[in-house]
NUVEX-37440 format. One record per residue (C-alpha): residue number from 0; residue in three letters; chain; x, y, z. Coordinates in steps of 0.02 Angstrom, whole numbers. Example, Ala and Ser with C-alpha at 12.3 -4.5 7.8 and 13.67 -1.06 7.14 Angstrom:
     i    aa   ch     east    north       up
     0   ala    A      615     -225      390
     1   ser    A      684      -53      357
END
This chain:
     i    aa   ch     east    north       up
     0   met    A     -380      727    -1592
     1   ser    A     -542      632    -1623
     2   asp    A     -694      675    -1517
     3   arg    A     -754      496    -1507
     4   glu    A     -662      368    -1402
     5   pro    A     -598      219    -1502
     6   glu    A     -687       54    -1485
     7   phe    A     -603     -115    -1488
     8   asp    A     -653     -295    -1517
     9   ala    A     -584     -434    -1409
    10   asp    A     -455     -488    -1538
    11   ala    A     -372     -318    -1553
    12   pro    A     -187     -335    -1503
    13   phe    A     -130     -229    -1356
    14   val    A      -10     -136    -1470
    15   glu    A     -150      -90    -1591
    16   val    A     -257      -30    -1445
    17   leu    A     -116       80    -1381
    18   arg    A      -80      148    -1555
    19   arg    A     -262      196    -1581
    20   trp    A     -271      283    -1412
    21   ala    A     -116      380    -1467
    22   glu    A     -200      429    -1630
    23   his    A     -357      480    -1535
    24   asp    A     -265      602    -1420
    25   pro    A      -76      600    -1448
    26   asp    A      -34      735    -1320
    27   arg    A     -126      656    -1174
    28   pro    A       -8      589    -1038
    29   ala    A        9      399    -1043
    30   val    A      135      356     -909
    31   ser    A      232      461     -784
    32   asp    A      349      444     -637
    33   ala    A      432      570     -522
    34   ala    A      556      622     -656
    35   arg    A      461      627     -820
    36   thr    A      301      602     -915
    37   leu    A      274      519    -1084
    38   thr    A      125      566    -1190
    39   arg    A       35      432    -1286
    40   ala    A      129      482    -1444
    41   gln    A      297      480    -1355
    42   leu    A      262      310    -1278
    43   glu    A      218      245    -1451
    44   ala    A      377      314    -1529
    45   asp    A      493      259    -1388
    46   ser    A      424       83    -1384
    47   asp    A      438       71    -1574
    48   ala    A      623      116    -1565
    49   leu    A      651       -6    -1423
    50   ala    A      558     -144    -1516
    51   asp    A      678     -119    -1662
    52   ala    A      824     -137    -1540
    53   phe    A      746     -295    -1468
    54   ala    A      731     -370    -1642
    55   glu    A      912     -325    -1680
    56   his    A      964     -419    -1523
    57   gly    A      875     -577    -1579
    58   val    A      706     -562    -1492
    59   arg    A      574     -656    -1591
    60   pro    A      391     -703    -1569
    61   gly    A      380     -822    -1422
    62   ser    A      539     -759    -1338
    63   phe    A      549     -706    -1157
    64   val    A      619     -533    -1122
    65   thr    A      680     -519     -942
    66   ile    A      651     -341     -881
    67   thr    A      751     -286     -728
    68   leu    A      697     -104     -720
    69   pro    A      638       -9     -566
    70   asn    A      472       82     -546
    71   glu    A      495      207     -688
    72   val    A      424      255     -857
    73   ala    A      551      147     -949
    74   phe    A      474      -11     -875
    75   phe    A      316        6     -979
    76   thr    A      414       61    -1132
    77   ala    A      507     -105    -1120
    78   val    A      348     -206    -1089
    79   ile    A      261     -132    -1241
    80   ala    A      417     -155    -1348
    81   ala    A      416     -340    -1303
    82   trp    A      234     -355    -1357
    83   lys    A      273     -266    -1521
    84   val    A      393     -404    -1572
    85   gly    A      278     -542    -1511
    86   ala    A      381     -578    -1354
    87   thr    A      327     -603    -1174
    88   pro    A      386     -478    -1042
    89   gln    A      461     -568     -892
    90   pro    A      487     -441     -751
    91   val    A      614     -463     -611
    92   ser    A      648     -344     -467
    93   ser    A      785     -220     -510
    94   arg    A      851     -249     -334
    95   ser    A      876     -436     -357
    96   pro    A     1055     -488     -317
    97   asp    A     1154     -563     -461
    98   ala    A     1138     -739     -389
    99   glu    A      948     -726     -385
   100   leu    A      941     -654     -561
   101   lys    A     1052     -793     -625
   102   arg    A      930     -924     -561
   103   val    A      787     -838     -651
   104   ile    A      884     -826     -814
   105   glu    A      931    -1010     -805
   106   leu    A      745    -1049     -792
   107   ala    A      674     -924     -918
   108   lys    A      813     -932    -1047
   109   pro    A      767     -758    -1110
   110   ala    A      819     -693    -1280
   111   leu    A      866     -527    -1198
   112   val    A      890     -447    -1026
   113   val    A      840     -264    -1010
   114   gly    A      912     -153     -875
   115   arg    A     1062     -258     -818
   116   arg    A     1216     -323     -906
   117   val    A     1225     -511     -888
   118   asp    A     1373     -614     -947
   119   gly    A     1330     -734    -1087
   120   ile    A     1155     -662    -1119
   121   pro    A     1112     -522    -1243
   122   ser    A     1079     -371    -1132
   123   ile    A     1039     -187    -1153
   124   thr    A     1023      -43    -1032
   125   leu    A      911      109    -1049
   126   pro    A      901      239    -1114
   127   leu    A      960      184    -1285
   128   glu    A     1111      275    -1353
   129   ser    A     1070      457    -1386
   130   gly    A     1025      504    -1564
   131   arg    A      970      329    -1610
   132   glu    A      841      329    -1749
   133   arg    A      717      195    -1795
   134   ser    A      788       67    -1913
   135   ser    A      619       42    -1995
   136   asp    A      452      131    -2007
   137   asp    A      362      -35    -2025
   138   arg    A      243      -84    -1888
   139   his    A      281     -240    -1791
   140   glu    A      134     -356    -1825
   141   ala    A      169     -506    -1712
   142   val    A       56     -538    -1562
   143   ala    A      128     -613    -1403
   144   ala    A       45     -779    -1367
   145   ser    A       76     -748    -1182
   146   trp    A       56     -570    -1120
   147   lys    A      157     -589     -959
   148   ala    A      269     -709     -861
   149   pro    A      292     -641     -685
   150   leu    A      404     -726     -559
   151   ser    A      353     -816     -401
   152   gly    A      453     -915     -275
   153   gly    A      402    -1097     -272
   154   ser    A      360    -1193     -114
   155   thr    A      540    -1256     -113
   156   gly    A      610    -1080     -123
   157   ala    A      663    -1106     -304
   158   pro    A      598     -979     -431
   159   lys    A      454    -1018     -546
   160   leu    A      375     -921     -687
   161   ile    A      187     -906     -697
   162   val    A      164     -890     -884
   163   ser    A       -4     -825     -941
   164   thr    A      -84     -927    -1080
   165   leu    A     -186     -774    -1128
   166   pro    A     -123     -678    -1280
   167   ala    A      -82     -493    -1282
   168   arg    A     -256     -451    -1348
   169   tyr    A     -388     -332    -1282
   170   gly    A     -511     -468    -1233
   171   ser    A     -384     -549    -1116
   172   leu    A     -391     -404     -993
   173   ala    A     -522     -272    -1036
   174   pro    A     -669     -365     -953
   175   phe    A     -580     -343     -785
   176   ala    A     -589     -153     -791
   177   pro    A     -772     -135     -740
   178   leu    A     -750     -268     -605
   179   val    A     -623     -157     -515
   180   arg    A     -715        4     -567
   181   met    A     -577       66     -680
   182   arg    A     -651      180     -813
   183   ser    A     -582      232     -981
   184   glu    A     -463      379     -984
   185   gly    A     -443      379     -795
   186   ile    A     -284      410     -697
   187   ser    A     -214      263     -597
   188   val    A      -84      276     -460
   189   ile    A       28      122     -451
   190   pro    A      135      123     -292
   191   thr    A      167      -66     -294
   192   pro    A      322     -140     -377
   193   leu    A      299     -154     -565
   194   ser    A      401     -314     -561
   195   his    A      261     -396     -460
   196   asn    A      101     -458     -539
   197   met    A      -14     -322     -469
   198   gly    A       89     -177     -535
   199   leu    A      106     -253     -708
   200   leu    A      -77     -309     -716
   201   phe    A     -160     -147     -663
   202   gly    A      -36      -37     -755
   203   thr    A      -73     -131     -916
   204   leu    A     -260     -125     -884
   205   thr    A     -249       63     -862
   206   leu    A     -154       87    -1026
   207   ile    A     -270      -19    -1133
   208   thr    A     -421       73    -1064
   209   gly    A     -343      237    -1119
   210   gly    A     -290      294     -947
   211   glu    A     -132      367     -875
   212   val    A      -17      265     -762
   213   val    A       61      368     -623
   214   ile    A      208      270     -550
   215   leu    A      277      295     -376
   216   pro    A      462      248     -376
   217   arg    A      438      190     -197
   218   phe    A      287      201      -85
   219   thr    A      280      324       57
   220   pro    A      113      384      128
   221   glu    A      166      565       98
   222   ser    A      207      537      -86
   223   phe    A       50      433     -111
   224   val    A      -74      563      -47
   225   arg    A       22      703     -132
   226   val    A       20      624     -305
   227   val    A     -164      576     -288
   228   asp    A     -211      756     -252
   229   glu    A      -91      840     -374
   230   arg    A     -138      727     -520
   231   arg    A     -322      712     -471
   232   ala    A     -303      524     -483
   233   thr    A     -462      422     -506
   234   trp    A     -399      248     -460
   235   ala    A     -264      169     -353
   236   ile    A     -198       -4     -312
   237   thr    A     -134      -37     -135
   238   val    A      -88     -172      -12
   239   pro    A     -146     -167      170
   240   thr    A       24     -105      230
   241   met    A        5       49      121
   242   leu    A     -170       84      186
   243   his    A     -108       62      364
   244   arg    A       35      186      344
   245   thr    A      -76      311      253
   246   glu    A     -208      297      390
   247   arg    A      -76      341      518
   248   leu    A      -25      494      416
   249   leu    A     -205      553      402
   250   arg    A     -237      527      588
   251   glu    A      -84      632      626
   252   gly    A     -168      779      539
   253   asp    A     -116      773      356
   254   arg    A     -242      875      257
   255   ala    A     -245      764      102
   256   asp    A     -407      782        4
   257   leu    A     -415      617      -95
   258   ser    A     -587      665     -162
   259   ser    A     -536      629     -342
   260   leu    A     -522      443     -306
   261   glu    A     -667      346     -380
   262   ala    A     -599      178     -323
   263   val    A     -458      109     -216
   264   ala    A     -419      -76     -233
   265   val    A     -328     -174      -98
   266   gly    A     -262     -350     -107
   267   ala    A     -111     -467      -89
   268   ser    A     -134     -501       98
   269   ala    A     -263     -496      236
   270   cys    A     -336     -325      272
   271   pro    A     -384     -300      456
   272   gln    A     -566     -258      489
   273   arg    A     -519     -103      587
   274   leu    A     -422      -38      437
   275   lys    A     -568      -76      322
   276   glu    A     -685       23      434
   277   phe    A     -569      174      432
   278   trp    A     -559      180      243
   279   ala    A     -744      145      217
   280   asp    A     -776      297      328
   281   arg    A     -639      404      250
   282   leu    A     -680      378       65
   283   gly    A     -852      299       73
   284   pro    A     -893      113       57
   285   asp    A     -934      128     -128
   286   arg    A     -756      178     -170
   287   met    A     -666       36      -80
   288   ile    A     -631     -131     -165
   289   glu    A     -547     -284      -93
   290   phe    A     -498     -426     -207
   291   tyr    A     -436     -602     -185
   292   ser    A     -352     -686     -331
   293   thr    A     -187     -765     -377
   294   thr    A      -59     -732     -511
   295   glu    A     -127     -889     -595
   296   asn    A     -293     -795     -610
   297   gln    A     -409     -944     -604
   298   val    A     -535     -851     -496
   299   ile    A     -574     -674     -439
   300   val    A     -664     -633     -276
   301   leu    A     -720     -454     -242
   302   ala    A     -791     -355      -97
   303   asp    A     -832     -172      -74
   304   gly    A     -851      -67       84
   305   his    A    -1032     -120      104
   306   thr    A     -979     -303      103
   307   trp    A     -847     -265      235
   308   arg    A     -987     -207      349
   309   ser    A    -1121     -334      308
   310   his    A    -1001     -483      308
   311   pro    A     -854     -435      422
   312   gly    A     -696     -530      381
   313   ser    A     -755     -582      208
   314   val    A     -654     -545       51
   315   gly    A     -815     -547      -51
   316   his    A     -899     -663     -174
   317   val    A     -837     -747     -332
   318   val    A     -857     -638     -488
   319   leu    A     -750     -742     -606
   320   gly    A     -718     -928     -607
   321   glu    A     -769    -1061     -482
   322   leu    A     -711    -1089     -303
   323   glu    A     -733    -1245     -197
   324   val    A     -678    -1286      -19
   325   arg    A     -613    -1463        9
   326   asp    A     -547    -1565      155
   327   gly    A     -383    -1661      159
   328   thr    A     -458    -1805       59
   329   gly    A     -516    -1690      -80
   330   ala    A     -700    -1699      -33
   331   pro    A     -806    -1540      -27
   332   val    A     -840    -1475      149
   333   ala    A     -998    -1405      225
   334   asp    A    -1041    -1220      213
   335   gly    A     -936    -1121      337
   336   thr    A     -805    -1257      363
   337   val    A     -623    -1211      337
   338   gly    A     -531    -1312      206
   339   glu    A     -416    -1295       58
   340   leu    A     -473    -1180      -83
   341   trp    A     -481    -1260     -256
   342   met    A     -520    -1153     -408
   343   arg    A     -543    -1153     -595
   344   arg    A     -607    -1036     -731
   345   gly    A     -745    -1158     -779
   346   ala    A     -774    -1334     -842
   347   asp    A     -763    -1279    -1024
   348   glu    A     -640    -1135     -999
   349   pro    A     -455    -1146    -1044
   350   ile    A     -330    -1141     -901
   351   pro    A     -258     -965     -902
   352   tyr    A      -78    -1006     -851
   353   arg    A       63    -1130     -854
   354   tyr    A      216    -1147     -742
   355   leu    A      400    -1150     -783
   356   gly    A      499    -1222     -638
   357   ala    A      354    -1306     -549
   358   arg    A      202    -1417     -574
   359   pro    A       26    -1360     -528
   360   arg    A      -80    -1452     -401
   361   arg    A     -221    -1497     -519
   362   asp    A     -354    -1631     -522
   363   asp    A     -425    -1719     -675
   364   asp    A     -566    -1592     -693
   365   gly    A     -452    -1441     -705
   366   trp    A     -468    -1381     -525
   367   asp    A     -309    -1307     -451
   368   ser    A     -249    -1264     -276
   369   val    A     -110    -1144     -229
   370   gly    A     -121    -1197      -47
   371   asp    A     -239    -1066       26
   372   leu    A     -359    -1110      166
   373   gly    A     -529    -1032      191
   374   ser    A     -716    -1056      198
   375   ile    A     -873    -1002      107
   376   arg    A    -1025     -943      206
   377   asp    A    -1183     -878      124
   378   gly    A    -1089     -862      -40
   379   his    A     -951     -755       36
   380   val    A     -769     -809       47
   381   tyr    A     -668     -801      208
   382   leu    A     -481     -832      206
   383   ala    A     -400     -926      348
   384   asp    A     -215     -960      314
   385   arg    A      -94    -1045      196
   386   val    A      -62    -1231      185
   387   ser    A      119    -1193      151
   388   asp    A      235    -1097      264
   389   met    A      238     -946      152
   390   ile    A      249     -779      243
   391   ile    A      173     -619      173
   392   val    A      275     -463      211
   393   gly    A      192     -301      159
   394   gly    A       97     -389       19
   395   ser    A      250     -483      -48
   396   asn    A      267     -672      -36
   397   val    A      419     -741       54
   398   tyr    A      460     -927       57
   399   pro    A      564     -973      210
   400   ala    A      660    -1109      117
   401   glu    A      739     -978        3
   402   val    A      793     -869      150
   403   glu    A      858    -1019      247
   404   ala    A      960    -1076       97
   405   ala    A     1041     -904       88
   406   leu    A     1076     -902      275
   407   glu    A     1156    -1072      267
   408   glu    A     1277    -1014      133
   409   his    A     1367     -924      274
   410   pro    A     1512    -1033      329
   411   met    A     1470    -1021      514
   412   val    A     1283    -1057      498
   413   gln    A     1246    -1239      529
   414   ser    A     1057    -1233      509
   415   ser    A      916    -1107      516
   416   cys    A      729    -1084      521
   417   val    A      633     -929      464
   418   val    A      460     -889      532
   419   gly    A      341     -741      528
   420   arg    A      302     -633      678
   421   pro    A      146     -521      680
   422   asp    A      179     -341      630
   423   asp    A       50     -200      632
   424   glu    A      125     -115      479
   425   tyr    A      183     -257      367
   426   gly    A       65     -396      422
   427   ser    A      215     -506      461
   428   arg    A      401     -478      485
   429   leu    A      534     -609      463
   430   his    A      624     -686      612
   431   ala    A      768     -809      592
   432   ile    A      820     -943      716
   433   val    A     1004     -982      684
   434   gln    A     1118    -1121      742
   435   ala    A     1297    -1060      718
   436   ser    A     1464    -1144      742
   437   ser    A     1544     -983      805
   438   pro    A     1475     -820      874
   439   leu    A     1386     -713      743
   440   thr    A     1297     -547      750
   441   ala    A     1135     -498      663
   442   asp    A     1229     -362      568
   443   glu    A     1351     -490      499
   444   leu    A     1209     -600      437
   445   ile    A     1113     -454      364
   446   ala    A     1268     -400      266
   447   his    A     1285     -580      204
   448   leu    A     1103     -587      150
   449   arg    A     1105     -420       60
   450   glu    A     1217     -500      -71
   451   arg    A     1093     -641     -100
   452   leu    A      915     -584      -70
   453   thr    A      796     -444     -113
   454   pro    A      782     -329       41
   455   tyr    A      606     -378       94
   456   lys    A      663     -559      111
   457   ile    A      795     -518      242
   458   pro    A      745     -558      423
   459   arg    A      740     -409      541
   460   thr    A      767     -505      703
   461   tyr    A      865     -659      756
   462   thr    A      868     -792      891
   463   trp    A     1026     -895      921
   464   thr    A     1016    -1075      974
   465   thr    A     1135    -1218     1010
   466   asp    A      997    -1346      981
   467   ala    A      984    -1440      817
   468   ile    A      852    -1353      712
   469   arg    A      830    -1494      587
   470   asp    A      808    -1680      617
   471   asp    A      913    -1818      539
   472   ala    A      806    -1812      383
   473   gly    A      840    -1627      362
   474   lys    A      663    -1578      409
   475   val    A      618    -1430      518
   476   arg    A      463    -1417      627
   477   arg    A      428    -1238      579
   478   ser    A      263    -1228      672
   479   ala    A      346    -1281      835
   480   trp    A      482    -1151      816
   481   arg    A      353    -1019      774
   482   glu    A      254    -1059      930
   483   lys    A      412    -1052     1035
   484   ile    A      461     -882      965
   485   leu    A      287     -809      987
   486   ala    A      276     -876     1165
   487   gly    A      445     -802     1209
END
């Protein structure tokens, strides 16, 4: 072990950074889950062996590797192995039904699928066969031109990939660490799905800053507070639903300490002011961070607990990129006026992403919109709503069109409409209005949907109607149905 922490320049590949951290302190834990822990040296060796297997299966620089693993140590072993052969990790929920995974594979055309066997596509499951030895001691020297390609549902409900145009090099991510108060050799708890952008982003950031990633297989408030205290975690990523459920546990008398936490970051959906006040009191305003960004990562907006109190309702001020509020004609609006949020990294900065399966809303000057509404007052950003009908359930994006398409695959469903209803725990919960040709029960539809959708996309409650939900053009007035449901 060396006494001095390694230093890196911006061009250092992720895999070189991880190797040098392993050389610096090989026995330090790098990534752990409920079942096992890998030291830095073990993570290096396991990802080397897996990278050899990837190469044997035809993965080359520029390939996509679709990773369908749950929240476990093996996820990061696979991600790092992809980088080592110059490929781009493309995570998909391990709980995705086969039909959903097939649509992603048709779009991504990966060289390899990890974690599931897929007909017609080279696939491997983990762990590798026991006793397997490395086929070569040579280091893989390729650098992935794109360090990630997470999945997002498009506005039509069809999948799209948000492919980073940033390479798998230290300078692509390391500058974000101080913004979210992540220090070198810290311990980060990741309770969010690793297949989603937040889990992959902050897990990777932890590893390249020499920290340990502590993975929760599935969030519960009890497991969250326990692992923070047992591991003396210094940093955690959360969504408001997680903070809400943990608050309830603490109010019920749980004696969790949580004093090791130096920062807790929250994002992905609106965080109620009352919840912000509780956590600013519980941990101290200096240790709370709220962020607004997108997977496209054109802009980053940050607030801390002091901002929560001085500018209630704000998600903070812009710390990376540029943000502008425009009206329906594309003209900038006055300070404090709600409009559509347009963003870019900067006039002379490269665009940090590209889509597969969709086209960005972009003007001639490189400004993009993902359809968010909000305002800027005194330099602080306030979110209002979404232009689209997207519903956020516990921090995860749900597009109604995708759910409706799955509902309407049932032979007795004539048409459907999916809306969000307010929910104290999840922010929103899904409600389906269904026009059926014959009597149906909610249990029958839920069983039908379980074969087609990831669980959080399945509506919890249902309304049955004999009225036509869609007009002759196939359009649905979702806002009218939503108002009707909320009024009823």
